C-alpha positions in Angstrom: 12.5 -33.4 -54.4 8.9 -33.9 -53.2 7.4 -31.1 -50.4 6.9 -33.4 -47.5 7.2 -33.8 -43.8 9.0 -36.2 -41.2 7.0 -37.5 -38.7 8.5 -37.0 -35.4 10.9 -34.7 -36.6 11.2 -31.3 -35.3 12.1 -30.0 -39.2 9.3 -29.2 -41.3 9.4 -29.1 -45.0 7.6 -26.6 -46.7 7.2 -25.3 -50.4 9.4 -21.4 -50.5 7.4 -18.7 -50.7 10.3 -16.2 -51.7 12.0 -18.3 -53.8 11.8 -19.5 -57.8 8.6 -22.0 -58.0 9.6 -25.7 -56.8 11.7 -24.3 -54.4 11.6 -26.2 -51.0 12.1 -24.1 -47.8 13.3 -26.0 -44.6 11.5 -24.4 -41.3 12.5 -25.2 -37.8 9.4 -26.0 -35.6 9.8 -24.3 -32.0 7.4 -25.7 -29.8 8.9 -23.7 -26.9 8.4 -20.3 -28.9 4.9 -20.0 -27.8 2.2 -16.8 -28.1 2.5 -15.7 -24.5 6.5 -15.9 -24.8 6.6 -13.9 -27.5 4.1 -11.2 -25.7 5.8 -11.2 -22.9 9.3 -11.0 -24.6 8.2 -7.9 -26.2 6.1 -6.1 -23.5 9.5 -6.7 -21.3 11.8 -4.9 -24.3 9.3 -2.0 -24.3 9.6 -2.0 -20.7 13.0 -2.5 -20.0 13.9 0.5 -22.8 12.0 2.7 -20.5 13.8 1.4 -17.1 17.3 1.1 -18.6 16.4 4.6 -20.2 16.4 5.9 -16.2 19.2 3.7 -14.7 22.5 4.5 -16.1 21.6 8.3 -15.2 19.7 7.5 -12.4 23.3 7.8 -10.0 24.2 11.1 -12.0 20.9 12.3 -11.4 21.1 11.6 -7.4 24.5 12.6 -6.8 25.1 15.4 -9.4 21.8 17.0 -10.0 20.2 16.6 -6.5 23.0 17.1 -4.0 22.7 12.8 -2.6 26.3 11.2 -1.4 27.0 8.1 -3.2 25.2 6.1 0.4 21.9 7.0 -0.8 22.4 5.7 -4.4 22.8 2.0 -2.8 19.9 3.1 -0.3 17.7 4.0 -3.0 18.2 0.7 -5.3 18.3 -1.1 -2.2 15.2 -0.1 -0.7 13.2 -0.2 -4.4 14.3 -3.8 -5.1 13.4 -4.3 -1.1 9.6 -3.3 -1.7 9.9 -5.0 -5.2 10.7 -8.8 -3.1 8.8 -8.0 -0.3 6.0 -7.9 -3.3 6.9 -10.8 -5.5 5.6 -13.6 -2.7 2.3 -12.4 -2.2 1.6 -11.6 -6.5 3.0 -15.1 -6.9 0.8 -17.0 -4.7 -2.3 -15.2 -6.2 -1.2 -15.7 -9.5 -1.6 -19.3 -8.8 -5.2 -19.0 -7.1 -6.4 -16.3 -9.7 -5.9 -14.7 -13.4 -2.3 -14.2 -14.0 -3.2 -11.1 -16.9 -4.8 -8.3 -14.7 -1.8 -8.9 -11.8 1.0 -8.4 -14.9 -1.1 -5.3 -16.2 -1.3 -3.8 -12.6 2.8 -4.1 -12.8 3.2 -2.5 -15.9 1.0 0.3 -15.1 2.6 1.1 -11.7 6.0 0.9 -13.3 4.6 3.7 -15.3 3.4 5.4 -12.8 7.2 5.3 -11.1 8.7 6.8 -14.2 6.2 9.8 -14.0 7.3 10.4 -10.2 11.1 9.6 -10.9 10.8 12.7 -14.3 9.2 15.0 -11.8 11.4 14.8 -8.9 13.1 17.8 -7.4 14.5 16.0 -4.4 15.8 12.9 -3.7 13.0 11.3 -1.3 10.8 11.8 -4.1 12.9 9.3 -6.7 13.3 6.7 -3.6 9.3 7.3 -3.9 9.2 6.5 -8.0 11.6 4.0 -7.4 9.9 2.4 -4.6 6.7 2.4 -6.9 8.3 1.3 -9.9 10.1 -1.6 -8.2 6.7 -2.6 -6.6 5.3 -2.7 -9.9 7.6 -5.4 -11.1 7.1 -7.3 -7.7 3.5 -7.9 -9.0 4.0 -8.3 -12.4 7.3 -10.7 -12.2 6.0 -14.2 -11.1 3.0 -14.1 -12.3 4.6 -12.8 -15.8 7.0 -15.9 -15.6 4.6 -18.3 -15.0 2.7 -16.9 -18.2 5.6 -17.1 -20.0 6.5 -21.3 -19.0 2.7 -22.2 -19.5 2.8 -25.1 -21.9 6.4 -25.5 -22.5 8.2 -28.6 -22.2 10.7 -28.4 -18.9 13.8 -29.6 -20.9 13.3 -26.2 -23.1 12.6 -23.7 -20.4 16.5 -22.3 -20.4 16.0 -21.5 -24.2 12.7 -20.0 -23.4 13.9 -18.1 -20.5 16.8 -17.1 -22.7 14.9 -15.8 -25.8 12.8 -13.5 -22.9 16.0 -12.2 -21.0 17.7 -11.6 -24.9 14.3 -9.6 -25.7 14.4 -8.1 -22.3 17.8 -6.7 -22.2 17.8 -5.9 -26.0 15.4 -3.3 -24.5 18.3 -1.8 -22.1 20.4 -1.8 -25.5 17.8 0.7 -26.5 16.7 2.7 -23.4 20.7 4.2 -23.0 21.3 4.8 -26.7 17.5 6.6 -26.6 18.8 8.4 -23.5 21.6 9.6 -25.4 19.9 10.5 -27.9 17.2 13.0 -25.7 21.1 14.4 -23.9 21.5 15.4 -27.2 18.6 17.2 -28.2 18.2 18.4 -24.6 21.9 19.9 -24.8 23.2 18.1 -21.8 20.2 18.7 -19.3 19.3 15.3 -17.5 15.7 16.3 -16.1 13.4 16.4 -19.9 15.7 13.2 -20.7 13.7 11.6 -18.1 10.2 12.3 -19.5 11.0 10.2 -22.8 11.1 6.8 -20.7 7.3 7.1 -20.3 6.4 6.2 -24.0 7.5 3.2 -24.4 6.7 2.4 -20.9 3.0 3.0 -21.4 3.1 0.9 -24.8 4.3 -2.3 -22.4 1.2 -1.9 -20.9 -1.0 -1.8 -23.7 0.7 -4.7 -25.0 -0.2 -6.5 -21.9 -3.5 -6.9 -23.0 -2.9 -9.0 -25.9 -1.7 -11.8 -23.5 -4.0 -15.0 -23.1 -4.7 -16.4 -19.9 -4.0 -20.3 -19.6 -6.2 -22.8 -19.2 -7.6 -23.8 -15.9 -6.2 -27.1 -14.7 -8.8 -29.8 -13.6 -10.1 -29.1 -10.0 -8.8 -31.6 -8.3 -5.5 -32.0 -9.7 -4.9 -28.4 -9.5 -5.5 -28.7 -5.8 -3.4 -31.9 -5.0 -0.2 -29.8 -6.8 -1.0 -26.6 -5.2 -0.7 -28.2 -1.3 2.0 -28.8 0.7 6.0 -27.3 0.9 7.5 -26.6 -2.0 10.2 -28.8 -3.0 13.1 -29.5 -1.5 15.4 -29.1 -4.3 14.0 -25.9 -5.2 14.9 -25.3 -1.8 18.7 -25.7 -2.0 18.8 -23.9 -5.4 16.8 -20.8 -4.2 19.3 -21.1 -0.3 22.4 -20.8 -2.5 21.2 -17.9 -5.2 20.2 -15.8 -2.8 23.8 -15.9 -0.4 25.0 -15.1 -3.8 22.6 -12.2 -4.4 24.2 -10.6 -0.8 27.1 -9.7 -3.0 24.9 -8.8 -6.0 24.5 -5.0 -5.2 22.6 -2.7 -7.2 24.0 -1.9 -11.3 23.9 1.6 -10.2 26.6 1.8 -8.0 29.1 0.0 -10.4 28.2 2.3 -12.7 28.9 5.1 -9.9 32.4 3.4 -9.7 33.0 4.4 -13.9 31.5 8.2 -12.6 34.3 7.7 -10.0 37.1 6.9 -11.8 36.4 9.8 -14.1 33.9 8.5 -16.9 31.8 11.1 -18.4 27.9 11.1 -18.2 27.7 9.8 -21.8 30.7 7.2 -21.4 28.7 5.6 -18.5 25.9 5.3 -20.7 28.1 3.6 -23.7 29.7 1.4 -21.2 25.7 0.5 -20.0 25.1 0.0 -23.7 28.0 -2.8 -24.3 27.1 -4.5 -21.3 23.4 -5.1 -21.7 25.0 -5.3 -26.1 26.7 -8.7 -23.9 24.1 -9.8 -22.1 21.2 -9.5 -24.5 23.5 -11.5 -27.1 24.2 -14.4 -24.8 21.3 -15.3 -22.9 19.3 -17.3 -25.4 22.9 -19.5 -26.2 23.7 -19.6 -22.3 20.3 -21.1 -21.6 20.3 -23.6 -24.6 23.7 -24.7 -23.3 22.0 -25.1 -19.7 19.1 -27.1 -21.2 21.6 -29.7 -22.3 24.9 -29.3 -19.9 22.4 -28.4 -16.1 22.0 -25.3 -15.0 24.8 -25.5 -11.8 27.6 -25.6 -14.9 26.4 -22.2 -16.2 25.6 -20.8 -13.4 29.0 -21.5 -12.0 30.8 -19.7 -14.5 28.8 -17.1 -14.4 29.3 -16.8 -11.0 33.5 -16.8 -11.6 33.5 -14.4 -14.4 31.4 -12.1 -11.8 34.3 -12.3 -9.6 36.8 -11.6 -11.9 34.7 -8.7 -13.1 34.0 -6.9 -9.6 37.4 -7.6 -8.5 39.1 -5.8 -11.5 36.3 -2.6 -11.7 37.7 -2.5 -7.5 41.2 -2.4 -8.7 41.3 -0.4 -11.9 41.3 3.6 -13.0 42.3 2.7 -16.4 39.1 3.4 -18.6 39.8 0.7 -21.2 40.0 -2.0 -18.5 37.0 -1.0 -17.1 35.0 -0.9 -20.2 36.5 -4.4 -21.0 35.2 -5.4 -17.3 32.1 -3.8 -18.0 31.5 -6.3 -20.5 32.8 -9.0 -18.7 30.1 -8.4 -16.2 27.5 -8.7 -19.4 28.5 -12.2 -19.3 28.2 -12.9 -15.4 24.3 -11.9 -15.9 23.7 -13.4 -18.9 24.8 -16.9 -17.2 22.8 -16.8 -14.2 19.4 -14.7 -14.7 17.8 -16.5 -17.1 19.2 -19.4 -16.4 18.1 -19.3 -12.3 14.8 -18.8 -12.9 14.7 -21.6 -15.9 16.2 -23.7 -13.1 13.9 -22.9 -10.3 11.0 -23.4 -12.8 12.5 -26.5 -13.7 12.2 -28.0 -9.9 8.2 -26.9 -9.5 4.8 -28.1 -10.7 3.0 -26.4 -13.0 0.4 -25.3 -10.3 2.9 -23.6 -8.4 5.0 -21.7 -10.9 4.0 -18.4 -9.4 4.6 -19.8 -6.0 8.0 -20.8 -6.3 9.1 -18.0 -8.4 7.5 -15.2 -6.0 9.5 -17.0 -3.5 12.9 -16.9 -5.5 12.5 -13.7 -7.0 11.4 -12.4 -3.2 14.9 -14.1 -1.7 16.9 -12.6 -4.5 15.0 -9.3 -4.2 16.3 -9.2 -0.8 19.4 -10.3 -1.2 19.9 -6.9 -3.3 18.4 -4.7 -0.7 21.2 -6.1 1.6 24.1 -5.8 -0.4 23.0 -2.3 -2.1 22.5 -1.6 2.0 26.3 -2.7 2.9 27.7 -1.7 -0.4 26.6 1.8 -0.2 27.7 2.4 3.6 31.1 0.6 2.6 31.8 2.9 -0.6 34.0 5.6 0.2 35.8 7.5 -1.8 35.6 5.5 -4.8 34.1 2.1 -4.2 36.7 -0.1 -4.7 37.0 -2.0 -1.1 33.0 -3.3 -1.9 34.2 -4.5 -5.2 37.3 -6.3 -4.4 35.4 -8.3 -1.5 32.4 -8.9 -3.2 34.7 -10.2 -6.5 36.6 -12.3 -3.6 33.6 -13.6 -2.1 32.4 -14.6 -5.6 35.1 -16.9 -6.1 34.8 -18.6 -3.6 30.5 -19.5 -3.9 31.2 -20.3 -7.8 33.5 -23.2 -6.8 31.1 -24.1 -4.3 28.2 -24.4 -6.8 30.6 -26.2 -9.7 31.4 -28.6 -7.0 28.3 -29.6 -5.6 27.3 -30.0 -9.0 23.4 -31.5 -10.1 23.1 -32.4 -6.2 22.1 -29.1 -5.7 18.7 -29.6 -7.9 18.4 -33.6 -7.4 15.2 -35.2 -7.7 12.2 -32.8 -9.2 9.1 -33.4 -8.6 7.7 -36.7 -10.0 4.3 -34.8 -10.7 2.6 -31.1 -12.1 5.0 -31.2 -14.5 4.3 -30.3 -18.1 6.8 -32.1 -20.9 4.3 -31.3 -23.7 5.1 -29.0 -26.4 
């Protein structure tokens, strides 16, 4: 069979380089897998390895090592996310007007500085400062990074693109806690020196930003027209619904604290978190691909139902085996909603408003997490079962609303300004 290329087909026949002479190898063309998508995925993997090395031991650092109450855990994470939320909108607007790569670089640089502050902390207010600097960096980088990521990717492939990115990002969240476990063994269980290990992948992620490519500017007149006026009404409907849901999705640090409260050791908490992130990483790309075909509302609605089961179950059980299973179930929720939500929002925005729109969306979600962290932290009580059960029940109601309302939530995407070319 001669080598050939089928015109108009996504499949490319090419001569194999590793097999015997004459062997023909089938190569899949993925026009959505752009250079910037690969780079941002690698950067996020490294940064998340650094962040998630710290994250599962943060509640234990605050409560056991530094003597803070449980309310401080929720407040620290909530305030840190609130700082990120307030920054995201401004950074998003700036990224639509100016170069995106420098903003991304500053964001990742601040995240590295924040990790240094956490590692050096001798009291919980310094941890709060470090987390705020870290999340400030996240707020600055998030919207411009996502705008860079979707540049040149057709709307119908954005679920897969965001799913691919979330899979890579979350694989960093698998690597990070495993590094934490190895470091804990090395340092004989001492948490403080483990915190310094996180700085290495954080710095590497900053260096990789230098390889990102700035998008080619749109023609001035077209950019001016597309960049003016209000954001689409469908965008606001989706942001409102997902923003309401964020009010019950409190920081994962509190979920991990629940595991510690019912008797998980430090190692047990970290391994449970690794399991959660492994599920999240493995399902993120398939969830995005399914959302491209069936619609994001269906995938997100199912994800919300899964969230309700996971939260309510974690609030009601004290079984370590069941709790570990439910943490994995919780990973299904995140895989079904995180990247899919960003892709849904992206599909409703003109190219010239991607930064602004993502900044608004991510800002609203961050403020929701701030509120959720505050109310859940203060309502935590002895072991946190009550806020988990309340949030789980509310999630079931919201999930039914999303599934019943269907495509109407995100109907009528903007007719102009959205690129459909690979």
